[in-house]
C-alpha positions, 0 to 999 in steps of 0.5 A, spaced: 518 698 730 525 699 731 530 699 727 536 694 725 542 695 728 548 698 724 554 695 722 559 697 728 566 696 725 572 695 732 574 702 729 567 705 732 567 701 738 574 704 739 571 711 738 565 710 743 570 708 748 575 714 748 569 718 749 564 714 754 569 716 759 568 724 758 560 723 758 559 720 765 556 725 769 555 730 764 549 734 763 546 735 756 542 739 753 537 736 747 532 740 744 528 736 738 523 738 733 519 732 735 513 732 730 517 732 723 521 726 725 519 719 722 517 713 726 523 710 724 528 716 727 524 716 733 526 709 735 532 710 733 533 717 737 529 714 743 534 708 744 540 713 742 537 717 749 537 711 752 544 709 751 546 715 753 543 715 760 546 708 761 553 710 761 550 716 767 549 722 762 543 727 765 539 728 760 534 734 759 530 734 753 526 740 750 520 740 745 514 744 742 508 743 746 504 739 741 509 733 741 510 733 749 505 726 749 508 722 744 515 723 746 512 721 753 510 715 750 515 713 747 519 713 753 515 709 757 515 704 752 523 704 752 523 704 759 526 711 759 528 714 766 524 721 765 520 725 770 513 726 769 509 731 769 513 736 764 516 742 766 515 749 762 521 753 760 518 757 767 519 752 771 524 754 778 531 752 775 531 749 783 525 744 780 531 742 774 536 741 779 532 736 783 530 731 777 537 731 774 540 730 781 535 724 782 537 720 776 531 722 771 532 725 765 528 732 764 522 733 759 521 741 758 515 743 754 518 749 750 511 751 748 512 755 741 518 758 742 524 755 737 530 752 739 536 755 742 531 761 745 534 765 751 531 761 756 533 755 753 541 757 754 539 760 761 537 754 763 543 750 760 547 755 763 545 754 770 544 746 770 552 746 768 550 743 761 557 741 757 553 741 751 547 744 748 544 740 742 538 741 737 536 736 733 532 740 728 528 739 721 532 743 717 536 740 711 540 745 710 543 750 715 547 753 709 546 753 702 548 747 699 550 744 705 547 740 711 554 741 716 559 746 717 563 741 721 567 745 727 567 752 728 571 756 733 567 761 736 573 766 735 572 764 728 565 765 727 565 773 730 570 775 725 566 773 719 563 779 715 557 775 711 551 774 714 550 767 718 544 763 718 539 764 723 540 758 727 548 759 727 547 766 730 543 763 736 548 758 737 553 763 737 549 767 742 549 760 747 557 760 746 558 767 747 552 767 753 556 761 756 555 754 753 563 751 751 559 747 745 553 747 742 551 743 736 546 743 730 543 737 727 539 735 721 535 730 725 533 726 719 539 723 718 539 716 720 545 716 726 546 723 726 546 723 733 550 718 736 555 719 730 556 727 733 557 725 739 562 718 739 566 721 732 572 726 732 570 729 725 562 729 728 555 729 724 553 736 724 555 743 725 558 744 732 560 751 735 565 751 741 568 755 745 574 751 748 580 747 745 576 742 740 582 742 735 589 744 738 596 742 737 600 741 743 606 738 745 607 730 746 606 728 753 610 721 755 603 718 756 601 719 748 607 714 746 604 708 746 598 711 742 603 715 737 607 709 736 601 704 734 599 710 729 605 711 725 606 703 725 604 702 718 606 707 715 613 706 719 613 698 716 612 700 709 618 704 709 614 711 709 617 713 716 624 712 720 623 706 725 622 709 733 621 705 738 618 708 745 625 710 748 628 714 742 621 717 743 621 719 750 630 721 749 627 726 744 620 729 747 620 735 746 621 735 739 614 732 738 607 735 737 601 732 736 594 735 734 588 733 737 580 733 736 579 732 743 584 731 746 584 725 742 591 724 737 590 723 730 597 726 728 604 727 729 611 731 727 617 732 730 622 738 729 629 736 730 634 741 731 641 742 728 642 748 732 650 748 730 648 749 722 641 753 724 636 749 721 631 744 724 628 737 721 621 736 720 619 729 721 615 723 723 609 727 720 603 723 719 595 724 719 591 717 721 587 715 715 581 716 718 582 723 718 586 725 711 584 731 706 582 735 711 588 739 712 591 736 718 598 735 715 598 742 713 596 745 719 602 740 723 608 742 718 606 750 719 606 749 726 613 746 725 615 751 721 612 758 726 616 753 731 622 754 727 623 761 726 621 762 733 627 758 735 631 762 730 632 757 725 634 759 718 631 754 714 627 747 715 628 741 711 623 734 710 626 727 707 620 724 704 618 718 699 611 719 696 610 727 699 613 731 694 607 734 691 605 736 699 611 739 700 611 743 694 604 746 695 607 748 702 613 752 699 618 748 700 622 747 694 627 741 692 634 741 695 640 736 695 643 740 702 643 736 708 646 738 715 653 733 715 651 728 721 644 727 717 648 726 710 652 721 713 645 718 717 641 718 710 647 714 707 647 709 711 639 707 711 639 706 703 633 710 703 632 713 696 628 719 700 628 726 696 630 732 700 625 738 701 627 745 704 624 751 706 628 758 707 625 762 713 
């Protein structure tokens, strides 16, 4: 029995369209604790794998020995393109390459070995896998949590407290060459595609690359920025801007990205003659609020101001007073002369918050 398709919003579809070009031609290694899954979860997962294969993702599936025949039956039923017979962990790697190159998925019998074992990591690196994904039956990978979100390898190695064994194995995989290792609870409906096709994901990802970054705005980002802040501009929370205005001050703007997908913005407008700068155009998409991105953007802008030698930063806001106070800003009445004139002429009732650097 196949599960009913979920309700899909336009926002969900946009997220998928963002990732599809990135996934075409990529190789994913997917490790499954297949025998622990209920029938509905198996059906859903196989349909997800078929969908990935249809957009050009090349797949290597790894299952425990007892599940090989059952997974083979499911793949036949759903017309999933998978080579037969299954390979073993000791198979020559050239055979794996051949199967993937001809457009079939590769099924690997891992025997009784656990997920993220050393041989699996070696195989994933050899075939150039961009993702090593483990769908396990564990409800929690850490006490009281089913997900730890995205964790940078550089952050993980600094942690003093002991990590769950599966996190330690994921860490070793990244240290040995994997860019991203995903750990998912396979019993959560939709977890596989939710992890792959959304910025925030649905499980735990250990990553070696720059999954989250704050970078300068590029000219090709301007339409995205204007579309993103449009609602806040309309509601008078942000000063109106157009393409030309942003383009003329391109170096003032920075954006925060997840997988190079813009989810927030900030501008630092200099008033060099008065040795200060304004923090402006601070915005985080509604779907990404309450995750610390706004604070990260303000911290980044403040660090840029310090590097530039400014002694003060300030911000004008009519709704984010508590936010700036928590970041160490204080309410003020002082503005650069030209900025004071602009504020008076605008008729806006913005409060002023400052931080001495």
